[in-house]
LODREN-400917 format. One record per residue (C-alpha): residue in three letters; residue number from 1; x, y, z; chain. Coordinates in nm, 4 decimals. Layout:
+---------+-----+----------+----------+----------+--------+
| residuo | num |     east |    north |       up | cadena |
+---------+-----+----------+----------+----------+--------+
|     ALA | NUM |        X |        Y |        Z |      A |
...
+---------+-----+----------+----------+----------+--------+
//
This chain:
+---------+-----+----------+----------+----------+--------+
| residuo | num |     east |    north |       up | cadena |
+---------+-----+----------+----------+----------+--------+
|     MET |   1 |  -3.4941 |  10.5453 |   7.9136 |      A |
|     PRO |   2 |  -3.7884 |  10.4280 |   7.7031 |      A |
|     ILE |   3 |  -4.1215 |  10.4101 |   7.8830 |      A |
|     THR |   4 |  -4.3009 |  10.0890 |   7.7941 |      A |
|     SER |   5 |  -4.6245 |   9.9098 |   7.8558 |      A |
|     THR |   6 |  -4.6681 |   9.5365 |   7.8213 |      A |
|     SER |   7 |  -4.9646 |   9.3172 |   7.7438 |      A |
|     SER |   8 |  -5.0338 |   8.9648 |   7.6265 |      A |
|     GLY |   9 |  -5.0145 |   8.9104 |   7.2529 |      A |
|     ARG |  10 |  -5.2602 |   8.7108 |   7.0465 |      A |
|     LEU |  11 |  -5.0338 |   8.4078 |   7.0629 |      A |
|     GLY |  12 |  -4.9666 |   8.4386 |   7.4346 |      A |
|     GLY |  13 |  -4.6319 |   8.6204 |   7.4068 |      A |
|     THR |  14 |  -4.5525 |   8.9532 |   7.5697 |      A |
|     VAL |  15 |  -4.6038 |   9.2639 |   7.3559 |      A |
|     THR |  16 |  -4.4010 |   9.5715 |   7.4495 |      A |
|     THR |  17 |  -4.5044 |   9.9151 |   7.3227 |      A |
|     VAL |  18 |  -4.2821 |  10.2191 |   7.3691 |      A |
|     THR |  19 |  -4.5031 |  10.4967 |   7.5054 |      A |
|     GLY |  20 |  -4.2470 |  10.7716 |   7.5674 |      A |
|     LEU |  21 |  -3.8841 |  10.8602 |   7.6292 |      A |
|     LYS |  22 |  -3.7378 |  11.0075 |   7.9493 |      A |
|     ALA |  23 |  -3.3922 |  11.1094 |   8.0700 |      A |
|     ILE |  24 |  -3.2599 |  11.0713 |   8.4229 |      A |
|     SER |  25 |  -2.9891 |  11.3149 |   8.5343 |      A |
|     GLY |  26 |  -2.7022 |  11.2378 |   8.7683 |      A |
|     ASN |  27 |  -2.8970 |  11.3879 |   9.0594 |      A |
|     GLY |  28 |  -3.1977 |  11.1638 |   8.9895 |      A |
|     SER |  29 |  -3.4299 |  11.4204 |   8.8298 |      A |
|     VAL |  30 |  -3.6440 |  11.2850 |   8.5447 |      A |
|     THR |  31 |  -3.7248 |  11.4826 |   8.2291 |      A |
|     THR |  32 |  -3.9712 |  11.3725 |   7.9615 |      A |
|     ILE |  33 |  -3.8071 |  11.3930 |   7.6191 |      A |
|     SER |  34 |  -4.1062 |  11.2578 |   7.4253 |      A |
|     SER |  35 |  -4.4489 |  11.1313 |   7.5204 |      A |
|     VAL |  36 |  -4.5291 |  10.9984 |   7.1710 |      A |
|     THR |  37 |  -4.6242 |  10.6311 |   7.1469 |      A |
|     GLY |  38 |  -4.3767 |  10.4522 |   6.9220 |      A |
|     VAL |  39 |  -4.0901 |  10.7016 |   6.9676 |      A |
|     ASN |  40 |  -3.7558 |  10.5587 |   6.8462 |      A |
|     LEU |  41 |  -3.4291 |  10.6036 |   7.0348 |      A |
|     TYR |  42 |  -3.1415 |  10.6277 |   6.7820 |      A |
|     ALA |  43 |  -2.8294 |  10.7496 |   6.9623 |      A |
|     VAL |  44 |  -2.6989 |  10.9026 |   7.2857 |      A |
|     GLY |  45 |  -2.3733 |  11.0911 |   7.3409 |      A |
|     GLY |  46 |  -2.2152 |  11.4224 |   7.4292 |      A |
|     GLY |  47 |  -2.5155 |  11.5292 |   7.6358 |      A |
|     GLN |  48 |  -2.7490 |  11.4738 |   7.3385 |      A |
|     VAL |  49 |  -3.0246 |  11.2200 |   7.2700 |      A |
|     ALA |  50 |  -3.1236 |  11.1496 |   6.9074 |      A |
|     TYR |  51 |  -3.4769 |  11.0164 |   6.8683 |      A |
|     GLY |  52 |  -3.7455 |  10.9776 |   6.6047 |      A |
|     GLU |  53 |  -4.1125 |  11.0722 |   6.5992 |      A |
|     ALA |  54 |  -4.3388 |  11.0267 |   6.2957 |      A |
|     GLY |  55 |  -4.0495 |  10.9887 |   6.0513 |      A |
|     LYS |  56 |  -3.8585 |  11.2952 |   6.1757 |      A |
|     ILE |  57 |  -3.5344 |  11.2995 |   6.3754 |      A |
|     TYR |  58 |  -3.4836 |  11.5270 |   6.6744 |      A |
|     THR |  59 |  -3.2022 |  11.5796 |   6.9211 |      A |
|     TRP |  60 |  -3.2625 |  11.6663 |   7.2854 |      A |
|     ASN |  61 |  -2.9952 |  11.8629 |   7.4703 |      A |
|     ALA |  62 |  -2.9419 |  11.7642 |   7.8349 |      A |
|     ALA |  63 |  -2.8032 |  12.1074 |   7.9308 |      A |
|     THR |  64 |  -3.0903 |  12.3118 |   7.7861 |      A |
|     LYS |  65 |  -3.3595 |  12.0406 |   7.8078 |      A |
|     THR |  66 |  -3.4838 |  12.1376 |   7.4612 |      A |
|     SER |  67 |  -3.5455 |  11.9388 |   7.1425 |      A |
|     THR |  68 |  -3.4415 |  12.0466 |   6.7926 |      A |
|     LEU |  69 |  -3.5656 |  11.9049 |   6.4612 |      A |
|     ARG |  70 |  -3.2588 |  11.7773 |   6.2728 |      A |
|     LEU |  71 |  -3.3861 |  11.5660 |   5.9842 |      A |
|     GLU |  72 |  -3.7172 |  11.5037 |   5.8103 |      A |
|     ALA |  73 |  -3.6330 |  11.1454 |   5.7137 |      A |
|     ALA |  74 |  -3.5643 |  10.8220 |   5.8989 |      A |
|     PRO |  75 |  -3.1971 |  10.7165 |   5.8969 |      A |
|     VAL |  76 |  -3.0597 |  10.3693 |   5.8281 |      A |
|     GLN |  77 |  -2.7890 |  10.4125 |   6.0920 |      A |
|     MET |  78 |  -2.7045 |  10.6920 |   6.3343 |      A |
|     LEU |  79 |  -2.4482 |  10.7737 |   6.6028 |      A |
|     ILE |  80 |  -2.3338 |  11.0712 |   6.8071 |      A |
|     SER |  81 |  -1.9659 |  11.1421 |   6.8639 |      A |
|     GLY |  82 |  -1.8742 |  11.4565 |   7.0561 |      A |
|     ASN |  83 |  -2.0756 |  11.7436 |   6.9073 |      A |
|     THR |  84 |  -2.1525 |  11.5654 |   6.5798 |      A |
|     LEU |  85 |  -2.4473 |  11.3519 |   6.4687 |      A |
|     TYR |  86 |  -2.3549 |  11.1066 |   6.1891 |      A |
|     PHE |  87 |  -2.6169 |  10.9184 |   5.9875 |      A |
|     THR |  88 |  -2.6805 |  10.7255 |   5.6661 |      A |
|     LEU |  89 |  -2.9891 |  10.7426 |   5.4455 |      A |
|     GLY |  90 |  -3.1239 |  10.4976 |   5.1895 |      A |
|     SER |  91 |  -2.9303 |  10.2280 |   5.0116 |      A |
|     SER |  92 |  -2.6326 |  10.4437 |   4.9054 |      A |
|     GLN |  93 |  -2.4955 |  10.4324 |   5.2626 |      A |
|     ALA |  94 |  -2.3426 |  10.7792 |   5.2149 |      A |
|     VAL |  95 |  -2.2514 |  10.9243 |   5.5549 |      A |
|     TYR |  96 |  -2.3858 |  11.2676 |   5.6494 |      A |
|     GLN |  97 |  -2.3062 |  11.4779 |   5.9530 |      A |
|     VAL |  98 |  -2.4766 |  11.7540 |   6.1516 |      A |
|     THR |  99 |  -2.2971 |  11.9629 |   6.4124 |      A |
|     LEU | 100 |  -2.4868 |  11.9750 |   6.7428 |      A |
|     HIS | 101 |  -2.4806 |  12.2764 |   6.9746 |      A |
+---------+-----+----------+----------+----------+--------+
//
């Protein structure tokens, strides 16, 4: 769940800024995945959360509650299926995969 703050924009509209990313377990406990302002949520599946900070992609494991650096580039598209993270980079749209543990 992205943590957001809102304020009024220069033209009167609402401005939403993502200020962190948290996970809520089935028993209601909350874990902070990232506290970085502007964190990007890319994909969720198989007990994993894929997110971006400062142009790098990490996955967070719900069982171990740890993050792992997976990619030092921002993807065009990304999804998680089972234990595999799939993503595309650049204009070639070639599909890459990383096995998650």
